[in-house]
N, C-alpha and C positions, 0 to 999 in steps of 0.2 A: 537502456536501447542494448546493453550488450548480456544484458540478464536473459531476456528474450532471445536473443541471438544464440547463448550456448544452452537454452533450453529448443531450441530447434534443431542445435549441431548433435545432442543425444539424442534424439528422436532420429534424427539423422544416421546412428551408429546402428541402430535395430536394423535398417534398412542395408546398409553395406553389409552385415555379417550377414544377411537373407543373399544380397548377391553371390557374397562369395560361395557361399551354399551352392548358390545354380550353377556358378561355373562345373562343377565337376557334372549335375545332371545335363548340361549342353552338351559336355564331354561323350556322355553315353547316347545320348537324343544322336550323334552326330552317326554313332557307333551302331546304333538303328538303321539307319539310311540304309545302308551297307545289307544289312540283312532282310530290311524292307524287301529292296531290290531284288535280292535272291530269292527271296520267296514270292513275289512277281513271275519271276522267270520258272520258277518250279509248278505253277498254277496250269502253264501250258502243258508241261510235261506231263501233270497227273492225269489232265484231262486226256490226253493220249491216248496214255494205258486204262484208261476207264475204257475209251472207245476201243482198245484193241483187244480188252478184256472178253465182250458180246463176240469179237472176232474169234477169238480160240473155244470161246464155249461150241460155236456155230462150227469150228474146223474138227471139234471132237467129237460133235452129235453127226458128223455126214456118214454117213454107210455107202456113199457111189463115188469116191477117190475119182474115175473117170468121167462123172458125169460133170463134177465141182473144179477139175483141174485147172482149164481156163483162169476160174475167180478167185483158185488157193493160189495162183503166180503171182500173184498181187501180196494177199496174204501174206506168204510166207517172209518175202521182203520187209514188207512191214516187223513180222515178228523179227527178225534179225535185228532191225534198228532200234527194237524195244528192249534187247538186251543193253544197250548204253542209256537209256532212260531210267530204268531201273538201277544202275550202279549209282546212276544221279542221284536216285530218290533218296539212296540209302544212306549214301554223303550228306543230305539236307537234313538228317535227322538233328546232329547237333543244333544247328539252326534256328528250326522253330525252336527250340525247349528254350534256346534265349529269347527268341522274338518274345516268347510267354513268359518270362522274368520279364520282359520289356514292358508289358502292358503295364505296371503299376506306375512304375515308371513316367509312362507317357501320361496318365491320366493327371498324377500330379504336377506336371507341367502346362497340362492342360488351366489349372486349377489357378496356375500362379499367375498373382496380380503385378509383377514385377515386367514392366513395360522395356529394360532389355532383351530379359531373358524371352520374351513371348514374338521379340522383333524378328530376333536371331531364329526361332524355330517356324513366323510364316513365311519365310520367305523361301522355301522348297512347295510350302502348302498353295502360297502364291502362282507359282509356275505348273505344279497340277491341276489348278484350278483352268487356266486357261489352256492346255494341254486338254481339259475332259468336256472342251465345247467343242472339238472336232467327233470325240467319240460319242455326244449325243448324238450329234447329226446322226454318225454312223449306225446309230442304234434304232434311228427313224426309217434308214435305208432298210434294217435287217425284216423289217416287218412282212414285206413282201417275200422273202426267203422263208419264213416262215411259214406262209401261207404255202407255197411253196413243199416242204418240207412235208406239210400233212399230207397234200394229194400223192406225195409219194408214197405214204403208205400202205394207201392200196394198193400201189402199184407193187411193191414188198409183198403185201399177200398174192397177187397176183402170180410171179414170180417162184414162192412156194406153191402154189399150187401145179407152177408149168412140171412138174417133177416128173411126175406121172407121163406126162405126156414127150418126155425126153427120155425117158426109159423105151416108151416104144417103139423110138424113133429106131436107137440103138437096136433094139430086137429087128427092126425089120431092115438095116443095111445086111444082117445077115441072110434073111430071106430073099433081099433080093440076089447076092451071091449062089446061094444055092439055084435060083432061076435059072440066072445064066450058066451054070451047069449042069441045066437038068436036059437029058438030051428026049425025053419022052414028053413032049408039051401036052399032047392030046391027055395022059393022063393025068396030068398036076393041072389042068385046063378047070376045073370045077374049085379047087383047092386059090389057084393063084386067082381068079374072081372077087373074091373078098380079101388079099391081099392087096390087089389093085384099088381094090375102094378107100382101104389102110392108108396107102400111100397116097391118094389122091388126097386125105385129111389131117397127113402130116404137110402136105404144101404150107396150109394155114396157120399150122402150128409153127413154121420151120419160119414165117414172113412174124408171126409174135414173137421168136425168141431174137431176131436181128432187131426189131424195135425195143427189147428189150434194153437190148447192150446203152440205146442212147439213155437212157433211164439211169439206169446203174451209172454211168457217169455224172448225172446230175446230184445222183442221189452224194459221191465222191466229193462234189465241188461242195455240196453241203454241209459238208463233215466240218471245217473250214471256220463256215457261219456260225454252225454251232458252239465252237470254241468261242470266235469271236465276241458271243455274246453272253457267256460264262466270266470272262475277259472284265466287260463291261459292268458285271451286276456285281464286283468287286469295287470298281472304282467308281460307281453308284453311290454305293455305303462309303466309301472314300469321300464323295462328296457330300453327303450329308454330316459325316464326322467334322468338316471342315470351319461349317456355320459358326461355332463356338470360336476358335481364333482368329475369324473377321469381324466377329461383336466385340469380343476383348482392344483386337488392335483399335478400333475405336474410343475405347474408353481410356486404351495408354496414355493419349495425346495428353492431358492434363498432368499426366504424373510424369510425365518428361520436362516439363515445364516447369515443376516444383523441382526436380531435382537439377536443371540448371540453374534454379536460384540458388539452390544450397551449395552450387559451389561458390559463387560470390560472399556466402555466408560465411564459411570458410575460410577465406582470405583476408574477411573481417576481421574476424577472431582472430587469427594470427597479427596481422596489425596491432588489433590494442594490445597484446602481449607486451 
C-alpha cells in the first residue's frame, strides 16, 4: 500500500513546485490591482481632456470675442482646471507601461488550473461582478439621455445659425443710440422706418436666444452622461472577461478535495518511515 502512496506523493511534488512558482505570480497580481484602479481613474480624466479639446478648437476658431464672452467664461474656468489633468496624465505614462507588461501575467493566471491560485484571484472579480449589476441598470437608464443628446445636435446647429442675428443685434444697439441723439427726426424718418422694422424682428431673435440658454444647460448636463457611458463600456468588457474565472472556479472543487486527501497520505508516509 505504501508503494501506491509514494507514487501519489511523487505526483504531489510537481504540484507543490508549481504552487511555489505561483506565489510570485500572485504577488505580481496584487500589485496590478493598484495599477488597474489608477488606470480606471485616468479614464475619466482622459475623457474630460478629449471633451476639452473640442472646446479649445472652438475657442480658437471664435472670431467674435464680444459675442461669445458669456459662453467663454465657463470655458476659461474649465481650461484652467485642465492644467492639473494634463500633469496627471503625464505621470500616468509609467503606470500604463507597467500595465502592458502585466497582460502576459494575467493571461497565464487565467490559464492556471491550480485551485489555490485561482481562488485568490477570484475574490476581487466576484466583488466587481456584484458592482456591475448597478452599472448595468444605470446603462439602461442612459438610453433616454442618449436620445435627448441626439435631439440636442439639431439645437447646436440652430445655435450656430444664430450667430448672424446676434451680430445684427449688436449693430442695432448703435443705431438706437444714434436715434436718441438725433435732433432732426423729420430728416431721419425714412431711414428710421427700416430700423424700426428690423428692431421688431430682433424681438423674436432675443426670445429664441433666451430659450437657447436652457438648451445649453441641458447640453452641459449630458456631458456627464457621456462620460458615464464611456466608463460603462470598459466595465462591460471586464464583465465578459470574468466568465472564464467563474467557470474555472467550478472546476477547481475536485482539485481542492484531492489536495486535502494528499495531506492525509503525507502523514501516513511519515508514520510508515
